[in-house]
C-alpha positions in Angstrom: 0.0 0.0 0.0 2.8 2.4 0.8 4.4 2.0 -2.6 1.0 2.4 -4.3 0.4 5.7 -2.5 4.0 6.9 -3.1 3.6 6.3 -6.8 0.6 8.6 -6.7 2.5 11.5 -5.0 2.0 10.6 -1.3 4.8 9.8 1.1 3.4 7.9 4.1 5.2 5.9 6.8 4.2 2.6 8.4 2.2 2.8 11.6 4.6 0.2 13.2 7.1 3.1 13.6 4.9 3.8 16.7 5.1 0.2 17.8 3.4 -3.1 17.3 -0.1 -1.5 17.8 0.4 0.4 14.6 0.3 -2.7 12.5 -2.0 -2.3 9.5 -2.0 1.5 9.8 -0.2 4.3 8.0 1.2 7.6 9.3 0.4 11.0 7.9 2.1 14.3 8.8 -0.1 17.3 9.5 2.9 19.6 10.0 2.9 21.4 6.6 0.8 24.3 5.6 -3.0 23.8 5.3 -2.9 24.0 1.5 -0.3 21.2 1.4 -2.4 19.0 3.7 -5.5 19.7 1.6 -3.6 18.7 -1.6 -2.4 15.5 0.2 -5.9 14.6 1.3 -7.2 15.1 -2.3 -4.5 12.8 -3.6 -5.3 10.2 -0.9 -9.0 10.3 -1.7 -8.3 9.9 -5.4 -6.0 6.9 -4.6 -8.7 5.3 -2.5 -11.3 5.8 -5.2 -9.0 4.2 -7.7 -8.6 1.2 -5.5 -12.3 0.9 -4.9 -13.0 1.0 -8.6 -10.8 -2.0 -9.0 
């Protein structure tokens, strides 16, 4: 999943970087400017829609 998102312009990290309870989760950063976050959320939504479409 991480490679799939990265290929679409999103850099995410595995949730396991927070420990074993992060298994099957991904990390997002909300540190950048609001516009950057909004663009990232749009990319993420598009990637999910693409996955759902099959």
